[in-house]
C-alpha positions in Angstrom: 0.0 0.0 0.0 1.4 3.4 -1.0 0.4 6.3 1.2 -0.4 9.5 -0.5 1.0 12.8 0.9 -0.9 15.3 -1.2 -3.4 16.2 1.5 -4.6 19.3 -0.5 -5.9 16.9 -3.2 -8.1 14.9 -0.9 -11.6 15.0 -2.5 -14.5 16.5 -0.6 -17.4 14.4 0.6 -15.5 11.1 -0.1 -14.4 8.6 2.5 -10.6 8.2 2.9 -8.3 6.5 5.4 -6.0 8.8 7.4 -2.8 7.1 8.6 -1.7 8.7 11.9 1.9 9.7 12.6 3.6 8.7 15.8 3.1 12.3 17.2 -0.7 12.0 16.7 -2.5 12.4 20.0 -6.0 11.8 18.6 -5.6 8.6 16.6 -3.2 5.7 16.9 -4.6 3.5 14.2 -5.8 4.3 10.6 -9.2 6.0 10.7 -11.9 6.6 8.1 -12.4 10.3 7.5 -14.3 12.7 5.3 -13.1 16.1 4.1 -15.7 18.9 4.2 -14.2 22.2 3.0 -10.9 22.5 4.9 -11.9 20.2 7.8 -11.7 16.4 8.4 -14.3 14.5 10.4 -13.3 11.1 11.5 -15.4 8.0 12.0 -16.5 7.6 15.7 -16.1 11.3 16.5 -19.0 13.6 17.4 -19.3 16.2 14.6 -21.1 18.6 17.0 -17.8 18.9 18.9 -16.1 20.0 15.7 -13.7 18.6 13.2 -10.8 16.3 14.1 -8.3 18.0 11.8 -7.9 21.2 9.7 -6.3 21.0 6.2 -3.4 23.1 7.5 -2.7 20.6 10.3 -3.5 17.2 8.9 0.0 16.8 7.3 1.6 17.3 10.7 -0.5 14.6 12.4 -0.8 12.0 9.7 1.8 10.1 7.7 -0.5 10.0 4.7 -3.8 8.9 3.3 -5.4 6.3 1.1 -8.7 6.0 -0.7 -11.1 3.7 1.1 -11.2 1.3 -1.8 -7.4 1.0 -1.7 -7.5 0.1 2.0 -10.0 -2.8 1.5 
């Protein structure tokens, strides 16, 4: 599996898998997420509490991403 690092090219309203970096304090295992505008909402999180990541921060906390179909 090849991780993508072009976070700015993650499509909106499409499920992806974010792969957390060692410094990530929110997630330790890959997590399904969806980008809405410049925000990422992860599976299992409460959207009413806000997004898990902002586009400007996702690269600092994630090693990369993969499309959901590539992770299956």
